[in-house]
C-alpha positions in Angstrom: -4.3 -5.2 32.4 -6.1 -3.5 29.6 -5.0 -0.1 28.1 -8.3 0.4 26.4 -9.3 4.1 26.5 -6.9 5.0 29.3 -4.7 7.3 27.2 -5.3 9.7 24.4 -3.6 11.5 21.6 -4.0 15.3 22.2 -1.6 16.6 19.5 -0.3 15.6 16.0 1.7 17.4 13.4 4.0 17.0 10.4 7.1 19.0 9.6 7.6 20.6 6.3 7.3 17.8 3.7 8.4 16.9 0.1 11.9 18.5 -0.4 12.7 20.8 2.3 14.8 24.0 2.5 18.6 23.3 2.0 20.6 22.6 5.1 17.8 21.3 7.2 18.6 18.1 9.1 16.3 15.3 10.2 16.4 16.8 13.7 15.4 20.2 12.4 12.2 18.5 10.9 11.6 16.7 14.2 11.8 20.2 15.9 9.3 21.7 13.5 6.8 18.8 14.1 7.2 18.9 17.8 6.6 22.6 18.1 3.4 22.2 16.0 2.3 19.1 17.9 2.8 20.6 21.4 1.0 23.8 20.3 -2.2 21.8 19.3 -3.1 21.0 23.0 -1.1 23.9 24.5 1.4 21.7 26.2 4.8 23.1 27.2 8.0 21.4 26.2 9.0 21.1 29.7 5.9 18.9 30.5 7.3 16.2 28.2 8.8 13.5 30.4 8.7 10.5 28.0 10.5 10.6 24.6 10.0 7.9 22.0 11.9 7.9 18.7 13.8 5.9 16.0 16.1 7.0 13.3 18.3 5.7 10.4 20.4 8.8 10.9 21.2 8.7 14.6 22.2 5.5 16.2 21.5 7.0 19.6 18.4 8.8 18.5 16.9 9.3 22.0 19.9 11.2 23.2 20.3 13.2 20.0 16.7 14.1 20.0 16.5 15.1 23.6 19.6 17.2 23.3 18.3 19.0 20.1 14.8 19.7 21.7 16.2 20.9 25.0 14.3 18.4 27.1 15.4 16.2 30.0 13.0 13.1 29.7 12.8 10.6 32.6 12.0 7.8 30.1 13.5 7.4 26.7 12.6 4.6 24.3 14.6 4.3 21.0 13.3 1.0 20.0 13.8 0.5 16.3 11.9 -2.1 14.4 11.7 -0.3 11.0 8.8 1.8 9.9 6.4 0.2 12.4 8.4 1.6 15.3 6.3 4.6 16.0 3.0 2.7 16.2 4.9 0.3 18.5 5.9 3.4 20.6 2.3 4.3 21.1 1.9 0.9 23.0 5.0 1.4 25.0 4.1 5.0 25.9 0.6 4.0 26.9 1.9 1.3 29.2 4.4 3.8 30.7 1.6 6.4 31.3 -0.6 3.8 32.9 2.3 2.5 35.2 2.7 6.1 36.4 6.3 6.3 35.1 5.5 9.3 32.8 2.6 11.7 32.2 3.3 13.1 28.8 4.7 11.3 25.8 6.2 12.6 22.7 6.7 10.3 19.7 8.8 11.9 16.9 10.6 11.1 13.6 12.4 13.1 11.0 14.3 12.2 7.7 15.8 14.3 4.8 15.9 11.3 2.5 15.0 13.2 -0.7 17.4 16.0 0.0 20.1 13.4 0.5 19.8 12.5 -3.2 17.0 9.9 -2.6 19.4 7.5 -1.1 17.8 5.0 1.2 19.4 5.6 4.6 19.1 2.3 6.4 20.9 0.4 9.2 20.2 -2.9 7.4 23.2 -5.1 6.7 23.4 -7.6 3.8 22.2 -11.2 4.7 25.0 -13.5 3.8 22.5 -16.1 2.6 20.7 -13.7 0.3 23.6 -11.5 -1.0 24.7 -14.0 -3.7 21.5 -13.4 -5.5 22.1 -9.6 -5.5 18.6 -8.6 -4.5 17.8 -4.9 -4.4 16.9 -4.2 -0.9 14.0 -3.8 -0.1 12.1 -3.8 -3.3 13.1 -7.3 -4.5 11.8 -8.7 -1.2 8.5 -7.2 -1.8 8.4 -8.2 -5.3 8.8 -11.9 -4.3 5.8 -11.5 -1.9 3.9 -10.0 -4.7 4.7 -12.7 -7.3 3.8 -15.4 -4.9 0.5 -13.8 -4.0 -0.2 -13.5 -7.8 0.7 -17.1 -8.4 -1.2 -18.5 -5.4 -4.4 -16.4 -5.5 -4.6 -14.9 -9.0 -3.9 -11.4 -7.9 -3.3 -9.2 -11.1 -1.1 -6.3 -11.8 -4.3 -4.3 -12.6 -5.5 -4.9 -9.0 -2.3 -3.7 -7.6 -2.3 -0.7 -9.9 -5.6 0.3 -8.5 -4.0 0.6 -5.1 -1.7 3.3 -6.5 -4.6 5.0 -8.3 -6.7 5.1 -5.1 -3.8 6.5 -3.1 -3.4 9.2 -5.8 -7.1 10.1 -5.7 -6.9 10.6 -1.9 -3.7 12.7 -2.4 -5.6 15.0 -4.7 -7.7 15.8 -1.8 -4.8 16.6 0.5 -3.1 19.9 -0.2 0.3 18.9 1.4 0.6 15.6 -0.5 3.8 15.4 -2.8 2.2 13.7 -5.7 -1.2 15.1 -6.9 -1.2 14.9 -10.6 -3.6 12.5 -12.2 -2.8 8.8 -12.3 -4.4 5.9 -14.1 -4.1 2.2 -14.0 -2.6 2.3 -17.4 0.1 4.7 -16.2 1.1 2.3 -13.4 1.2 -0.7 -15.7 3.3 1.2 -18.3 5.8 2.6 -15.8 9.4 1.5 -15.7 9.7 -2.1 -14.2 11.9 -1.9 -11.1 11.6 -5.5 -9.7 9.3 -7.7 -11.6 6.3 -7.5 -11.1 6.5 -4.0 -9.4 6.9 -0.9 -11.5 8.1 2.5 -10.4 4.6 3.5 -9.6 4.0 0.5 -7.5 6.7 1.9 -5.2 6.5 4.6 -2.4 7.7 8.0 -2.8 11.1 9.2 -1.8 10.5 12.5 0.3 11.7 14.5 3.3 9.5 14.9 6.3 8.9 14.4 9.9 6.0 13.9 12.4 5.1 14.2 16.1 2.5 12.7 18.3 1.6 13.7 21.8 0.0 11.1 24.2 -1.2 11.7 27.7 -3.7 10.1 30.2 -7.3 10.2 29.1 -8.1 12.1 32.4 -5.7 14.8 31.6 -6.7 14.9 27.9 -10.2 15.9 28.7 -8.9 18.9 30.5 -6.9 20.2 27.5 -8.1 22.2 24.5 -9.0 20.2 21.4 -10.6 16.9 20.8 -8.9 14.0 22.4 -8.5 10.8 20.4 -8.4 7.7 22.6 -6.1 4.6 22.1 -8.6 1.7 22.3 -6.1 -1.1 21.4 -2.8 -2.0 20.1 -0.7 -5.0 19.2 2.6 -5.8 17.8 4.2 -8.9 16.3 7.5 -9.9 14.6 7.8 -12.9 12.4 11.2 -12.7 10.8 14.0 -10.3 9.9 15.2 -11.4 6.4 12.8 -12.3 3.7 14.4 -15.7 3.4 13.2 -16.5 6.9 9.6 -15.4 6.2 7.4 -18.4 7.0 4.9 -17.7 4.3 5.3 -14.9 1.7 1.6 -14.3 1.5 1.0 -14.1 5.2 2.4 -11.2 7.4 2.4 -11.0 11.3 -0.4 -8.4 11.0 -2.5 -11.3 11.5 -1.3 -11.6 15.0 -0.8 -7.8 15.8 -4.4 -7.0 14.4 -5.9 -9.6 16.5 -4.2 -8.4 19.6 -5.3 -4.9 18.9 -9.0 -5.8 18.1 -9.1 -7.9 21.3 -7.9 -5.1 23.4 -10.3 -2.6 21.7 -13.2 -5.0 22.0 -14.0 -4.3 18.3 -13.8 -6.0 15.0 -12.8 -4.9 11.4 -16.5 -4.2 10.8 -16.5 -1.5 13.3 -13.7 0.5 11.6 -14.6 3.6 9.7 -11.2 4.6 8.2 -7.9 2.6 7.7 -4.4 4.0 7.5 -1.9 1.4 6.3 1.8 1.4 5.7 1.8 1.3 1.8 5.5 1.0 1.0 4.5 -1.0 -2.2 1.1 -1.7 -3.7 1.2 -5.3 -2.4 1.2 -4.0 1.2 -2.5 -3.0 1.5 -3.5 -6.2 -0.3 -1.7 -8.2 2.4 -2.7 -6.1 5.4 -6.3 -6.0 4.5 -6.4 -9.7 4.4 -4.3 -10.3 7.6 -6.2 -7.7 9.5 -9.5 -9.4 8.7 -11.1 -6.9 6.4 -11.3 -9.7 3.8 -10.3 -13.4 3.4 -6.9 -14.5 2.5 -6.5 -14.4 -1.3 -9.4 -11.9 -1.7 -7.3 -8.7 -1.2 -6.8 -8.1 -4.9 -10.4 -8.0 -5.6 -11.1 -6.1 -2.4 -8.9 -3.1 -3.5 -9.8 -3.1 -7.3 -12.1 -0.8 -9.1 -12.0 2.2 -6.6 -13.2 0.1 -3.6 -10.6 1.8 -1.3 -10.6 5.2 -3.1 -12.7 8.2 -2.3 -16.4 7.1 -2.4 -15.5 3.4 -2.1 -16.4 0.7 0.2 -13.7 1.3 2.7 -11.6 4.5 3.0 -7.9 3.5 3.0 -5.0 5.8 3.2 -6.9 8.9 3.2 -3.9 11.2 3.2 -2.6 9.6 -0.1 -0.3 7.2 1.8 3.3 6.5 1.2 2.5 6.1 -2.5 1.3 9.8 -3.0 1.5 11.8 0.2 4.9 11.3 1.6 7.5 8.6 2.4 10.6 9.9 4.2 12.4 6.6 4.8 10.0 5.4 7.5 6.2 6.1 7.3 4.6 4.5 10.4 4.1 7.9 12.3 2.1 9.2 9.5 -0.6 6.6 9.8 -1.2 7.7 13.4 -1.3 11.4 12.3 -4.0 10.8 9.7 -6.0 8.4 11.9 -6.2 11.0 14.7 -7.0 13.8 12.2 -9.9 11.8 10.7 -11.4 11.2 14.2 -11.0 14.8 15.0 -12.9 15.8 11.9 -10.3 18.2 10.5 -9.4 16.7 7.1 -11.4 19.0 4.7 -12.3 17.5 1.4 -10.9 14.0 2.4 -12.8 13.9 5.7 -14.8 10.7 6.4 -18.0 11.9 7.7 -19.0 10.4 11.2 -15.8 8.6 11.6 -15.6 7.2 15.3 -13.0 4.4 14.8 -9.7 4.5 12.9 -7.0 1.9 12.5 -3.3 2.7 12.0 -1.0 -0.1 10.9 2.8 0.0 10.7 5.2 -2.2 8.8 8.8 -2.6 9.4 11.8 -4.3 7.6 10.7 -6.6 4.7 7.2 -7.4 5.9 8.9 -8.3 9.2 7.5 -6.4 12.1 3.7 -5.4 12.2 2.1 -3.2 14.8 -1.7 -2.2 14.8 -3.3 0.6 16.8 -7.0 1.3 16.9 -8.3 4.8 17.9 -11.7 6.0 18.9 -13.6 9.1 19.8 -15.3 9.7 23.0 -18.4 8.0 21.8 -16.6 4.7 21.5 -15.7 4.6 25.2 
């Protein structure tokens, strides 16, 4: 059974971002985003019968969130596969809607990581086979993948720095982005080394923030206010949990999740107008652009260099500023969905990609462990 075009996103919203007011909890941010996302299509809270969420703060996040929001969903999915969870929830929600189990799905996330002193809140436990090497989770794992890609394909630190610079240039067009001051390649290269070869500016932000996405059937979406954005395809894949078990440090499971999403959508990378990737570190877009088919393996460094993914470049990537400059509250995946939908609705102001009809959102979880890809389209793509 294909899910292509059978469901649509009718509402998206962020909570307050950056460093929020003192005393707010992750659930408060979920509440803010939910109210805003439901107001978008004019859907009442009582109509939400499917709840999808993941959290590092609440082990039973589905029950905690339902209680806080004051809803009684008939279907709750608290699947947690890291920052890719929320893109995965899209596929699960679309399947439940098509099966007639639910009619209106709410996907939510919230975190106060910055207000909590910048401490990474994670349910991850040390791997006994890795612990003796005292790796700094998760940056040392991404640094290993970066070093291997540099060794194997000649990728340079300058090319990686250009990823951060491109993200900052997009963020400067986004009034709610956390980091909007000028950034140069030289700034990135000269920043404090955190885990060789990644500097502080190769790493994502630490912010507070939350998001919400409302999904319903395509038929109902057309009857609601606003412009529906249709889910054309989605795919997920998991290759490992610990970096020591990753089959190849230069190849992620995005090669599988992307292939599944494109097959369902009946599209190819050449059809995509805007790309939203989980950029926890500057190596992520390089790997994902290769594995998703936007360039050949080993060519990602050259593909992202010299402004090719920046405003005015060959391919618009992370048009909100990404996790490197817009926000990164622990898990970032839901924000790839929010920006992809906004781009296809045409309401992104100075950063809007004119004529965008197809957008790709890609989530990453763990240490390059779980990969989930979603492809969205406007009415014209159906």
